[in-house]
C-alpha positions as CSV (number, residue, x, y, z in Angstrom):
1,X,-2.1,-13.6,-16.1
2,X,-2.1,-16.1,-13.1
3,X,-0.1,-15.1,-9.9
4,X,1.7,-18.0,-8.0
5,X,2.4,-17.1,-4.3
6,X,3.8,-19.1,-1.6
7,X,2.2,-18.6,1.8
8,X,4.2,-19.2,5.0
9,X,2.6,-21.2,7.8
10,X,0.3,-18.8,10.0
11,X,0.7,-16.2,7.3
12,X,-2.4,-14.1,6.4
13,X,-3.1,-12.6,3.0
14,X,-5.9,-10.7,1.2
15,X,-7.3,-12.0,-2.1
16,X,-10.2,-10.8,-3.9
17,X,-12.3,-9.6,-1.0
18,X,-11.3,-12.2,1.7
19,X,-8.6,-12.4,4.3
20,X,-7.2,-15.9,4.3
21,X,-4.7,-17.6,6.5
22,X,-2.4,-20.5,6.1
23,X,-3.4,-22.7,9.2
24,X,-0.9,-25.6,8.3
25,X,2.5,-26.3,9.5
26,X,4.1,-26.0,6.0
27,X,4.2,-23.3,3.4
28,X,1.2,-23.5,0.8
29,X,1.7,-22.7,-2.9
30,X,-1.4,-21.0,-4.4
31,X,-2.4,-20.0,-7.9
32,X,-4.6,-17.1,-8.3
33,X,-6.2,-17.4,-11.6
34,X,-8.5,-14.2,-11.5
35,X,-7.5,-10.6,-11.8
36,X,-8.0,-9.9,-8.2
37,X,-5.9,-7.7,-5.7
38,X,-3.7,-9.9,-3.5
39,X,-1.7,-8.4,-0.5
40,X,0.5,-10.5,1.8
41,X,0.1,-9.9,5.6
42,X,3.2,-7.3,5.8
43,X,1.5,-5.1,3.2
44,X,-2.0,-5.2,4.9
45,X,-2.7,-2.3,7.2
46,X,-5.7,-2.4,9.6
47,X,-7.9,0.7,10.1
48,X,-6.6,1.1,13.5
49,X,-3.1,1.6,12.2
50,X,-3.9,4.3,9.7
51,X,-3.7,7.1,12.2
52,X,-0.2,6.3,13.5
53,X,1.5,8.9,11.3
54,X,1.0,11.0,8.1
55,X,2.8,8.1,6.2
56,X,0.5,5.6,7.5
57,X,-2.5,7.6,6.4
58,X,-1.0,7.8,2.9
59,X,-0.4,4.3,2.8
60,X,-3.9,3.3,4.0
61,X,-5.3,5.4,1.0
62,X,-3.1,3.7,-1.4
63,X,-4.0,0.3,0.0
64,X,-7.8,1.2,-0.6
65,X,-7.3,2.4,-4.1
66,X,-5.4,-0.9,-4.7
67,X,-7.9,-3.3,-3.2
68,X,-11.0,-1.6,-4.7
69,X,-9.5,-1.1,-8.2
70,X,-9.0,2.6,-8.0
71,X,-8.3,3.6,-11.8
72,X,-10.5,6.4,-12.8
73,X,-12.7,6.2,-9.7
74,X,-14.1,9.4,-7.9
75,X,-11.8,8.8,-5.0
76,X,-8.7,8.8,-7.2
77,X,-8.7,12.6,-7.6
78,X,-9.0,13.2,-3.9
79,X,-6.4,10.7,-2.9
80,X,-3.9,12.3,-5.2
81,X,-4.8,15.7,-3.9
82,X,-4.1,14.4,-0.5
83,X,-0.8,12.9,-1.6
84,X,0.4,16.1,-3.1
85,X,-0.5,17.8,0.3
86,X,1.7,15.2,2.0
87,X,4.6,16.1,-0.3
88,X,4.4,19.9,0.7
89,X,4.8,18.8,4.4
90,X,7.6,16.5,3.4
91,X,9.6,18.0,0.5
92,X,12.6,15.4,1.0
93,X,10.0,12.8,-0.3
94,X,8.9,14.7,-3.3
95,X,10.6,12.3,-5.7
96,X,8.8,9.3,-4.1
97,X,5.5,11.1,-4.2
98,X,5.9,12.0,-7.8
99,X,6.5,8.4,-8.7
100,X,3.4,7.3,-6.7
101,X,1.2,10.0,-8.5
102,X,2.7,8.8,-11.8
103,X,1.8,5.1,-11.0
104,X,-1.6,6.1,-9.9
105,X,-2.4,8.1,-13.1
106,X,-1.1,5.2,-15.0
107,X,-3.4,2.7,-13.2
108,X,-0.7,0.8,-11.6
109,X,-2.0,1.0,-8.1
110,X,0.3,-1.8,-6.7
111,X,3.4,-0.1,-7.8
112,X,2.2,3.0,-6.0
113,X,1.3,0.9,-3.0
114,X,4.9,-0.6,-3.0
115,X,6.4,3.0,-3.0
116,X,4.1,4.1,-0.3
117,X,5.4,0.9,1.7
118,X,8.9,2.1,1.3
119,X,8.0,5.5,2.8
120,X,6.3,3.9,5.8
121,X,9.3,1.5,6.2
122,X,11.7,4.6,6.1
123,X,9.6,6.2,8.8
124,X,9.6,3.2,11.0
125,X,13.3,2.5,10.5
126,X,14.7,5.9,11.2
127,X,12.7,8.7,12.9
128,X,9.2,9.9,12.4
129,X,8.7,11.7,9.3
130,X,7.6,14.8,11.3
131,X,11.3,15.2,12.3
132,X,12.7,14.6,8.7
133,X,11.9,18.0,7.2
134,X,8.4,19.2,7.5
135,X,7.7,22.9,6.4
């Protein structure tokens, strides 16, 4: 199914293996006709940012699964195992983690990524997750 997106001036986004940027002074309406992963700039995490926190590391793994169509790939099990270990460190996030794993197992990588983005936003908004209730 085609995806219609509006890209703000100077906004970057990822689509099907390429990072693109609207260099115009006006928003651009785009129609993505293929079944390719698409991420807006605010959902893209650079490799340098992945070590900022435990939540950033988990988000980066979820981003990789989404961008490279993770369903059923050898890395999926390792990522799910890593996410379960994260949940042991932060039991207050268990409900979010359970939903992320549910979406990954159902092949819904973008839904899992959105939940990971929420965890990352919670960390950035309040206090580092390490002070929220690690074991």
